[in-house]
C-alpha positions in Angstrom: 102.9 126.0 145.5 100.0 124.6 147.5 100.5 120.8 148.0 96.9 120.1 146.9 97.3 122.1 143.7 100.5 120.3 143.0 98.9 116.9 143.4 95.9 117.9 141.2 98.3 119.2 138.5 100.3 116.0 138.5 97.1 113.9 138.3 95.8 116.0 135.3 99.2 115.6 133.6 99.1 111.8 133.9 95.5 111.6 132.6 96.1 113.9 129.6 99.5 112.3 129.0 97.9 108.9 128.5 95.4 110.5 126.2 98.2 112.0 124.1 99.8 108.5 123.8 96.5 106.9 122.8 95.8 109.6 120.2 99.3 109.3 118.8 98.7 105.6 118.2 95.5 106.5 116.3 97.4 109.1 114.4 94.6 111.6 115.1 96.8 114.7 114.9 94.1 117.4 115.1 92.5 116.0 118.3 95.9 115.3 119.7 96.9 118.9 119.3 93.7 120.1 120.9 94.4 118.0 124.0 97.9 119.3 124.2 96.5 122.8 124.1 94.3 121.9 127.1 97.3 120.5 128.9 99.1 123.8 128.5 96.2 125.6 130.1 96.2 123.5 133.3 99.9 122.9 133.8 101.2 125.3 136.4 104.0 127.7 135.5 106.1 126.0 138.1 106.6 123.0 135.8 108.2 125.3 133.2 110.2 122.8 131.1 107.3 120.3 130.6 104.9 123.0 129.6 107.4 124.5 127.2 107.9 121.2 125.4 104.2 120.7 124.9 103.3 124.0 123.4 100.3 124.2 121.0 101.5 124.6 117.4 100.6 127.5 115.2 98.2 126.5 112.4 97.5 128.2 109.1 94.1 129.5 108.2 93.5 126.5 105.9 95.7 123.4 106.5 99.0 124.8 105.2 97.7 127.1 102.5 98.7 130.7 102.2 96.1 133.4 101.4 96.4 132.6 97.6 95.6 128.9 98.3 99.1 127.7 97.2 100.7 125.0 99.3 103.8 126.1 101.2 107.2 124.4 101.5 107.4 122.1 104.5 108.6 123.7 107.7 108.9 122.3 111.2 107.1 123.6 114.2 109.8 123.4 116.9 107.5 124.5 119.6 105.9 121.1 119.9 107.6 117.7 120.4 105.1 114.9 121.0 105.4 111.5 122.6 105.2 108.9 119.9 105.2 105.1 119.3 108.4 103.3 118.2 106.3 100.2 117.3 103.0 98.8 118.6 102.9 99.0 122.4 106.2 100.8 122.5 105.7 104.4 123.5 108.9 106.5 123.1 109.8 110.0 124.1 112.8 111.0 122.0 112.4 114.8 122.3 115.2 117.2 123.4 115.3 118.0 127.1 114.0 121.5 126.5 112.2 123.7 124.0 114.5 124.0 121.0 113.4 127.6 120.4 115.2 128.5 123.6 118.3 128.4 121.4 118.9 131.2 118.9 118.5 130.2 115.3 121.1 130.9 112.7 120.8 130.4 108.9 123.1 127.9 107.3 126.2 129.3 105.6 128.3 127.3 103.1 131.9 126.5 104.2 134.5 128.9 102.8 136.0 127.0 99.9 139.3 128.8 100.3 139.6 127.8 104.0 137.8 124.4 104.2 139.4 121.2 102.9 137.2 118.7 101.0 136.4 115.7 103.2 136.5 112.4 101.4 134.1 109.7 102.5 135.8 106.4 101.9 134.9 102.8 101.2 134.4 101.4 104.7 136.1 98.1 104.0 139.3 99.9 102.8 139.8 102.1 105.9 143.3 101.8 107.4 143.8 101.2 111.2 144.6 104.8 111.8 141.4 106.0 110.2 139.3 103.4 112.2 141.0 104.4 115.4 140.3 108.1 114.8 136.7 107.3 114.0 136.3 105.2 117.1 137.8 108.0 119.3 135.3 110.4 117.9 132.3 108.1 118.6 133.6 107.4 122.1 133.8 111.1 122.9 130.3 111.6 121.4 129.0 108.8 123.6 130.5 110.4 126.7 128.6 113.7 126.3 125.5 114.3 128.5 122.0 114.3 127.0 121.8 118.1 127.6 124.5 118.4 124.8 122.8 118.2 121.3 126.1 116.7 120.0 125.8 113.6 122.3 125.4 110.2 120.6 121.9 109.7 122.3 120.7 113.1 121.1 122.0 112.4 117.6 120.2 109.0 117.6 117.0 110.6 119.0 117.0 113.2 116.2 116.3 110.4 113.7 113.6 109.1 116.1 111.9 112.4 116.2 111.5 112.8 112.5 110.6 109.2 111.6 107.9 108.7 114.2 106.2 112.1 113.8 107.3 113.9 117.0 107.2 117.3 115.4 104.3 118.8 113.5 104.4 120.9 110.4 104.5 124.6 110.9 101.3 125.3 109.0 99.4 122.1 109.7 98.4 119.6 112.3 100.1 116.8 110.3 103.3 115.4 111.6 106.7 115.8 109.8 108.0 112.4 108.6 111.2 111.8 106.6 110.3 108.5 105.1 108.0 107.5 102.1 108.4 110.9 100.4 110.9 113.1 98.6 112.1 114.4 101.9 113.9 111.1 102.5 117.1 112.0 100.6 117.7 115.7 101.6 116.8 115.2 105.3 119.3 112.3 105.7 121.9 114.2 103.8 121.6 117.1 106.3 121.6 114.7 109.2 124.8 113.1 108.1 126.4 116.4 107.3 126.1 117.8 110.8 126.8 114.4 112.4 130.1 114.2 110.5 131.1 117.8 111.3 130.4 117.2 115.0 132.6 114.0 115.1 135.4 115.9 113.3 135.2 118.8 115.8 135.3 116.5 118.8 138.7 115.2 117.7 139.9 118.5 116.2 140.1 117.1 112.7 138.4 119.2 110.0 139.4 116.5 107.4 137.4 113.8 109.2 134.7 112.1 107.1 132.4 109.2 107.9 132.9 106.1 105.7 130.3 104.6 103.4 129.2 100.9 103.4 128.8 100.0 99.7 126.5 97.0 100.1 125.6 97.4 96.4 129.1 96.4 95.2 130.6 92.8 95.4 133.5 93.9 97.5 131.3 95.7 100.0 128.5 93.3 100.5 129.5 92.2 104.0 129.1 94.3 107.2 132.4 96.2 107.7 134.4 94.2 110.3 135.4 97.2 112.5 131.7 97.6 113.5 132.1 94.5 115.7 134.7 96.2 118.0 135.0 99.0 120.6 132.6 102.0 120.4 131.1 100.6 117.2 129.5 97.6 118.9 125.8 97.3 119.0 124.1 94.3 120.6 120.9 94.5 118.6 122.3 93.0 115.4 121.7 89.6 113.9 125.0 87.6 114.5 124.2 85.2 111.7 124.7 88.2 109.3 128.2 89.1 110.6 131.1 88.7 108.1 131.5 86.7 105.9 127.7 86.7 105.3 126.7 88.5 102.1 124.1 91.2 102.6 120.7 90.4 101.2 119.3 93.5 99.5 116.1 91.5 98.8 115.8 90.4 102.5 112.4 88.9 103.5 113.1 87.2 106.9 112.9 83.7 105.6 116.3 81.9 105.1 117.5 82.5 101.6 119.7 79.4 101.1 121.7 81.2 98.3 125.4 80.8 97.8 127.5 84.0 98.2 127.8 84.1 94.4 124.1 83.7 93.8 123.3 86.4 96.4 125.8 88.7 94.8 124.2 88.3 91.4 120.7 88.8 92.8 121.9 92.0 94.6 123.4 93.4 91.4 120.2 92.7 89.4 118.0 94.4 92.1 120.3 97.4 92.2 120.0 97.8 88.4 116.2 97.8 88.7 116.1 100.2 91.6 118.7 102.6 90.2 118.1 102.4 86.5 115.1 100.8 84.8 112.7 101.5 87.7 114.0 105.0 88.5 113.6 107.0 85.3 111.9 110.0 87.0 112.4 111.9 90.3 109.1 110.7 91.8 110.0 107.0 91.0 113.4 107.3 92.6 112.8 109.8 95.4 109.2 109.3 96.4 106.0 111.4 96.3 105.9 115.2 96.5 105.6 116.1 100.2 104.2 119.6 100.9 102.6 121.4 103.8 98.9 120.7 104.5 97.2 118.0 102.5 100.3 117.6 100.3 102.1 116.6 103.5 99.9 113.5 103.7 101.4 111.8 100.7 102.8 108.3 101.3 104.7 106.9 98.3 108.3 105.8 98.8 110.8 105.7 95.9 112.8 102.8 94.7 115.9 103.1 96.8 114.0 103.7 100.1 111.9 100.5 99.7 115.0 98.4 98.8 117.8 98.2 99.5 117.4 100.9 102.2 114.6 99.2 104.2 115.9 95.7 103.5 119.4 96.4 104.8 117.9 97.9 108.0 116.0 94.7 108.6 119.0 92.5 107.6 121.2 94.1 110.2 118.7 94.2 113.0 118.6 91.4 115.6 116.3 88.5 115.0 116.1 87.9 118.8 114.2 91.2 119.5 110.8 92.5 118.5 111.0 94.3 115.2 114.7 93.3 114.8 115.8 96.3 116.8 117.9 98.5 116.7 118.5 98.9 112.9 115.3 97.0 112.1 112.9 99.7 113.5 113.2 103.3 112.6 112.9 104.9 116.0 116.0 103.1 117.3 118.0 102.6 114.0 120.4 105.5 114.6 121.6 103.9 117.9 123.6 101.6 115.8 126.9 103.2 114.5 126.5 101.2 111.3 123.4 103.3 110.5 125.6 106.2 109.4 127.7 104.2 107.0 124.5 102.6 105.6 123.0 106.1 105.0 126.3 107.4 103.7 126.0 104.9 100.9 122.4 105.9 100.3 123.6 109.5 100.0 126.3 108.4 97.5 123.8 106.6 95.4 121.6 109.7 95.3 124.6 111.5 93.8 125.1 108.7 91.3 121.4 109.0 90.2 121.5 112.8 90.1 124.5 112.8 87.8 122.4 111.4 84.9 119.0 113.0 85.7 117.6 116.5 85.6 117.9 118.7 88.6 115.0 118.9 91.0 113.6 122.5 90.5 110.4 122.5 92.4 110.5 125.6 94.6 108.3 123.9 97.2 111.0 121.2 97.5 114.0 123.5 97.4 112.6 126.0 99.9 111.6 123.4 102.5 113.8 123.6 105.5 114.8 121.8 108.7 116.8 122.5 111.9 119.9 120.8 113.1 122.5 121.6 115.8 126.0 122.1 114.3 129.4 121.2 115.7 129.3 124.4 117.9 125.8 123.4 119.3 124.2 126.2 117.3 120.7 125.6 116.0 120.9 125.9 112.3 118.1 126.5 109.8 119.0 124.8 106.5 117.0 124.6 103.2 116.9 121.6 100.8 118.4 123.8 98.1 121.5 124.2 100.4 122.4 120.5 100.1 121.9 119.9 96.4 125.6 120.5 95.6 128.0 118.5 97.8 130.9 120.4 96.4 129.6 123.4 98.2 129.3 121.3 101.3 133.0 120.4 100.9 132.7 116.6 100.8 132.8 113.9 98.2 133.0 110.1 97.8 135.9 107.9 97.0 135.6 106.8 93.4 134.2 103.3 92.9 133.0 101.2 90.0 129.2 100.7 90.0 129.2 97.2 88.7 125.4 96.9 88.8 125.2 99.2 85.8 126.1 96.2 83.7 123.6 93.8 85.5 120.5 94.4 83.3 118.3 91.3 83.9 117.1 89.1 81.1 113.7 87.4 80.7 113.4 84.1 82.5 111.9 82.6 79.2 111.8 83.7 75.6 109.5 86.7 75.4 107.9 85.3 72.2 107.1 82.0 74.0 105.9 83.9 77.1 103.5 86.0 75.1 102.2 83.0 73.2 101.5 81.2 76.6 99.8 84.3 78.0 97.4 84.4 75.0 96.5 80.8 75.5 95.8 81.4 79.2 93.6 84.4 78.4 91.4 82.1 76.3 90.7 79.8 79.2 91.2 81.8 82.4 89.1 84.6 83.8 91.4 86.9 85.8 90.3 89.2 88.5 89.6 92.8 87.6 92.5 95.2 88.2 90.4 97.2 90.5 89.4 95.1 93.6 86.2 97.0 94.5 85.3 99.0 97.6 86.8 96.6 100.1 90.0 95.9 98.2 91.9 92.6 98.1 93.7 91.0 101.1 97.2 90.0 100.0 97.1 86.6 101.7 98.2 84.7 98.6 99.7 85.4 95.1 97.4 87.6 93.0 97.5 87.9 89.2 95.4 90.4 87.3 95.1 91.6 83.7 95.8 95.4 83.5 94.8 97.2 80.4 97.2 99.8 79.2 96.1 103.3 78.0 95.9 103.6 74.2 98.2 106.6 74.4 100.9 104.5 75.8 100.7 101.9 73.1 100.6 104.4 70.2 103.7 106.4 71.3 106.3 107.3 68.7 109.9 106.5 69.3 110.6 110.1 70.4 107.7 110.0 72.8 109.0 106.7 74.3 112.2 108.5 75.1 110.3 111.4 76.8 107.6 109.5 78.6 107.8 106.8 81.2 105.1 104.1 81.6 104.2 103.6 85.3 102.4 100.7 87.0 100.5 102.0 90.0 99.5 99.7 92.9 96.9 101.8 94.6 95.6 102.0 98.2 98.1 99.7 99.9 96.7 99.5 103.4 99.1 97.9 105.9 96.9 97.0 108.9 99.8 96.4 111.4 103.1 98.1 112.1 105.2 95.1 111.0 107.7 94.3 108.4 105.9 93.7 105.1 107.3 92.8 101.7 105.7 91.8 98.4 107.1 91.8 94.9 105.6 92.8 91.6 106.1 91.0 88.3 104.9 91.4 84.7 104.0 88.6 82.3 105.2 85.7 84.4 104.6 82.3 82.9 106.8 80.2 85.2 105.7 80.7 88.8 108.8 78.8 90.0 111.1 81.4 88.6 110.2 84.6 90.4 113.2 86.6 91.4 114.8 90.1 90.9 117.4 88.3 88.8 114.8 88.1 85.9 113.3 90.9 83.8 109.7 90.0 84.8 110.5 91.6 88.2 109.5 95.3 88.1 109.7 96.3 91.7 109.1 95.5 95.4 107.1 97.0 98.2 108.9 97.0 101.6 107.5 98.6 104.8 109.1 98.5 108.2 107.8 99.7 111.5 107.8 103.5 111.9 105.5 103.8 114.8 102.9 106.1 113.3 102.0 105.0 109.8 99.3 102.5 110.4 96.1 103.5 108.7 97.8 105.6 106.0 97.3 104.2 102.5 100.4 104.0 100.4 100.8 104.3 96.7 103.4 102.2 94.9 104.6 103.5 91.6 106.9 101.3 89.4 108.6 102.4 86.2 108.0 99.6 83.6 108.9 101.0 80.2 112.3 99.3 79.9 111.0 96.0 81.3 108.1 95.9 78.8 110.6 96.6 75.9 112.8 93.7 77.1 109.7 91.5 77.4 108.6 92.5 73.9 105.3 93.6 75.5 105.4 97.3 74.9 102.8 97.1 72.1 100.4 94.8 73.9 96.9 96.0 74.8 97.2 94.6 78.3 99.8 93.0 80.7 99.5 90.4 83.4 100.6 91.7 86.7 101.5 89.4 89.7 101.7 90.5 93.3 103.8 88.0 95.2 103.7 88.1 99.1 107.2 87.6 100.6 106.4 87.9 104.3 103.6 86.3 106.4 102.3 89.7 107.5 101.1 90.3 103.9 97.8 88.8 105.2 97.4 92.1 107.0 97.7 94.1 103.7 94.8 95.2 101.6 95.3 96.5 98.0 92.7 98.6 96.2 93.8 97.9 92.7 96.2 98.4 89.8 96.4 100.7 86.8 98.8 102.0 84.3 99.7 105.7 83.7 102.5 107.6 82.1 104.5 110.7 82.9 107.3 112.8 81.4 110.8 111.8 82.3 
């Protein structure tokens, strides 16, 4: 190649590359894609691998709709992997070393039940020395593999980075694929763990190998498993003040808690009850909003478990001495910590617990969505969500444990009768803000209490209708103006401001957002199931409820909320 042409090409690549980074930060997907298309037209063929990675994605005629106008299941466009931001000012490139479509694609096949043993994922704190040694050997081998090998530890970690920062676009849209804040959260991570586990087992020639789960929701498992402090499990980006015997804080909010281990355990159990039971009566409440191709792929509404304890445990483990509490504390780097996999194994277990008492997800646009993963033989596998709904067919299960939080239903902090009497007195002398904060919203720089009128249909329900319908408190238009750790709690009918904790029935949910590199500017909807709480507070017949938003982190002063309302939906 002519030297002058080579220099010109490199210069253009640098200029356009910077533009891509800047547009990624602004989350301007359509403009970003156009620039990448221009880049492809000027990059000389001699740069092969670079041009192949930055291929312009195919787009549907109308933002993810087929010819009949119906939204399609989510699919990933593997021809494009974009540079992204791990956190503000932190550009990351976690893409594979070459175009993934260079690999032949095979469709997922279930393991043969007559030939494949059932792998048992065990309680991490109960692993014997032999099992720990076997696991460490597998991780050590995985760490030794080169980046060109999709089974290597770095490639495995970067796979999570790709899908949490928006590296890949949807097949029929210019919107990025994200695996957080939507119903994709549970099935994607299940797929991820499934192939990760199979790779580890294959590396040590053990088809019975299974990753452990860290049951931070149970009293016996609320400390970081000790073996993660040794050998190949070491990660230097952890908070050493949270090493054993420190009890995990499922309600973590950065500030020192000052609770005794017993108090922390009780709080954890009460929070788990709300997130798994009273606040999670429907699939949307538990799993998050319906994420579909096109405009449907722009939904931002995480479910109960993702907000806490998923997000809070990530932050609790991450190092306080590094920006964003990396590695676990920031999504792009979280999977670099081996404890990530035990953390998510427990999340997966709790999904199974929830599914055992709730109707099956039958939305075809959910079930037919699919993703791609490399298996233990380095094959690129296409797998649909419907393929992972039955873990028996995947040939793994969880060690039986007692979910003690089922018996941790919180009680009101004061007598409901006295509380309602006090609220009526206050209504006579106080003028509360409207539940809709107007066109500019309300900055959450201090505690906010509003009176929210409930729909008449909710108050006039029969007993049978109460069993079939769930009342939902909606916090609308949550705009997080910075990519930082943000947490605020939501309470109903609080009369003692000094007693505000998940240990009490007035608590109905929490909003927790941690840096993901690409979500700034996206308004989030928080939906909280409140039917059971209102019954316990003896407020289920009241015309209105008092709702309090309580900031728990300093960065809430960068949060704007549009308003609150009440709706109801079928369970």
